[in-house]
VOKOL-970661 format. One line per 8 residues: number of its first residue (from 1); for each residue x, y, z of N, C-alpha, C. Coordinates in pm, whole numbers. Example, Ala and Ser with C-alpha at 12.3 -4.5 7.8 and 13.67 -1.06 7.14 Angstrom:
2
1) 1319/-569/780/1230/-450/780/1320/-330/780  1285/-225/708/1367/-106/714/1290/3/787
***
This chain:
95
1) -12807/7833/23219/-12734/7958/23217/-12727/8019/23357  -12837/8024/23428/-12841/8085/23560/-12750/8010/23657  -12745/7877/23646/-12663/7797/23736/-12516/7838/23727  -12469/7867/23607/-12329/7903/23587/-12298/8042/23640  -12396/8130/23638/-12377/8267/23683/-12401/8285/23833  -12468/8190/23896/-12512/8206/24034/-12397/8197/24134  -12397/8292/24226/-12301/8296/24335/-12358/8218/24452  -12283/8121/24504/-12328/8043/24619/-12321/8130/24744
9) -12433/8137/24816/-12440/8215/24939/-12493/8129/25052  -12469/8172/25174/-12520/8102/25292/-12658/8155/25326  -12738/8070/25384/-12876/8106/25421/-12880/8234/25506  -12787/8249/25597/-12785/8364/25686/-12762/8496/25611  -12696/8490/25496/-12669/8609/25418/-12794/8663/25348  -12890/8577/25322/-13008/8614/25244/-13084/8728/25312  -13086/8731/25442/-13158/8836/25515/-13103/8976/25484  -12980/8983/25436/-12917/9113/25407/-12938/9159/25263
17) -12999/9077/25180/-13017/9111/25039/-13141/9196/25019  -13139/9275/24913/-13252/9358/24876/-13316/9299/24750  -13447/9286/24751/-13519/9224/24640/-13612/9323/24571  -13594/9343/24441/-13684/9431/24365/-13827/9377/24366  -13922/9465/24340/-14063/9426/24340/-14106/9355/24212  -14028/9370/24105/-14070/9310/23979/-14044/9160/23973  -14131/9091/23903/-14121/8946/23881/-14007/8918/23784  -13930/8813/23811/-13831/8771/23713/-13906/8715/23592
25) -13844/8716/23477/-13909/8673/23355/-13901/8521/23342  -14018/8458/23349/-14030/8314/23332/-14148/8286/23239  -14137/8178/23163/-14248/8137/23078/-14358/8076/23165  -14476/8057/23108/-14585/7993/23182/-14546/7853/23229  -14476/7779/23144/-14431/7645/23181/-14332/7651/23298  -14240/7747/23293/-14143/7762/23401/-14212/7800/23532  -14314/7886/23523/-14389/7923/23643/-14461/7802/23703  -14519/7719/23617/-14587/7598/23664/-14489/7502/23729
33) -14374/7483/23665/-14272/7393/23719/-14219/7446/23852  -14205/7577/23863/-14157/7637/23987/-14257/7610/24100  -14387/7624/24071/-14487/7600/24174/-14487/7454/24217  -14475/7362/24123/-14466/7220/24158/-14343/7193/24244  -14232/7257/24211/-14110/7241/24288/-14128/7295/24430  -14199/7408/24446/-14227/7461/24580/-14303/7357/24662  -14406/7300/24602/-14489/7202/24672/-14407/7080/24716  -14324/7032/24626/-14241/6914/24657/-14136/6948/24762
41) -14073/7063/24749/-13967/7104/24841/-14019/7122/24984  -14138/7177/24998/-14193/7195/25133/-14222/7060/25197  -14274/6967/25120/-14299/6833/25174/-14168/6766/25216  -14069/6771/25131/-13940/6710/25162/-13872/6780/25279  -13883/6910/25285/-13821/6985/25394/-13882/6952/25529  -14013/6943/25534/-14080/6917/25661/-14070/6771/25704  -14075/6680/25608/-14073/6538/25643/-13932/6483/25662  -13842/6523/25575/-13710/6461/25573/-13595/6558/25597
49) -13624/6685/25617/-13520/6788/25632/-13426/6786/25511  -13484/6761/25395/-13411/6752/25269/-13377/6893/25219  -13250/6914/25182/-13208/7044/25131/-13234/7055/24981  -13259/7179/24937/-13277/7208/24795/-13189/7328/24761  -13156/7340/24634/-13086/7457/24585/-13189/7554/24531  -13188/7674/24582/-13280/7779/24537/-13200/7880/24456  -13234/7892/24328/-13169/7988/24240/-13258/8113/24235  -13202/8227/24272/-13282/8349/24281/-13198/8471/24242
57) -13266/8584/24228/-13198/8709/24194/-13236/8815/24295  -13135/8881/24349/-13163/8998/24431/-13147/9121/24341  -13120/9235/24397/-13108/9356/24315/-12971/9370/24248  -12880/9277/24277/-12745/9288/24222/-12706/9174/24127  -12744/9050/24161/-12695/8937/24081/-12777/8810/24107  -12741/8705/24033/-12800/8574/24054/-12727/8506/24168  -12803/8436/24250/-12745/8368/24364/-12809/8230/24380  -12743/8145/24456/-12799/8014/24489/-12769/7986/24636
65) -12867/7929/24703/-12851/7889/24842/-12897/7744/24853  -12821/7665/24928/-12852/7523/24949/-12905/7510/25091  -13036/7488/25105/-13097/7494/25237/-13227/7415/25241  -13286/7406/25357/-13416/7342/25376/-13525/7449/25373  -13633/7421/25301/-13749/7510/25298/-13844/7467/25409  -13879/7561/25494/-13968/7531/25606/-14114/7560/25575  -14138/7660/25489/-14275/7694/25455/-14276/7772/25324  -14392/7769/25259/-14414/7850/25139/-14547/7920/25158
73) -14542/8054/25155/-14664/8133/25167/-14702/8183/25029  -14803/8266/25024/-14846/8321/24896/-14734/8402/24830  -14653/8469/24911/-14551/8558/24855/-14406/8519/24883  -14384/8430/24981/-14247/8403/25024/-14218/8254/25040  -14088/8223/25027/-14035/8093/25067/-13963/8120/25199  -13999/8044/25301/-13945/8065/25435/-13840/7959/25466  -13722/8006/25507/-13612/7919/25544/-13601/7918/25697  -13504/7846/25751/-13481/7846/25895/-13457/7987/25945
81) -13485/8007/26072/-13463/8134/26142/-13542/8250/26082  -13652/8220/26013/-13738/8323/25959/-13683/8397/25838  -13576/8345/25778/-13521/8406/25657/-13617/8380/25541  -13647/8482/25461/-13742/8467/25351/-13681/8511/25218  -13728/8447/25112/-13696/8487/24975/-13829/8509/24905  -13849/8624/24844/-13975/8647/24770/-13987/8547/24655  -14103/8484/24644/-14125/8384/24538/-14104/8444/24400  -14139/8570/24382/-14130/8631/24249/-13986/8655/24204
89) -13888/8630/24292/-13747/8648/24257/-13675/8513/24242  -13747/8403/24255/-13687/8270/24244/-13700/8219/24101  -13586/8181/24045/-13585/8126/23908/-13625/7980/23908  -13562/7902/23995/-13593/7759/24000/-13539/7698/24127  -13584/7576/24151/-13535/7496/24262/-13475/7368/24206  -13368/7322/24264/-13313/7189/24233/-13331/7104/24357  -13408/6998/24339/-13440/6911/24453/-13354/6786/24448
***
């Protein structure tokens, strides 16, 4: 469902978005799968410069960005040029 609603955006646009503090609603299984996807995406991004689709929600709508993940911290997914997406606003990754 989210894939159909998601607006494709460029990585550079993400820095202009506003992200609410609340966690998106995910089941425990979805949260586990998301964490595994973060781990895999960071390895692929650093080793192979492999791009992933990140499905996330800002304060207005669902969005998707196709980019390389450079780092994952406790609270953020870091893209090139220091652009960040809060982990709690990410629905899923497609690798």
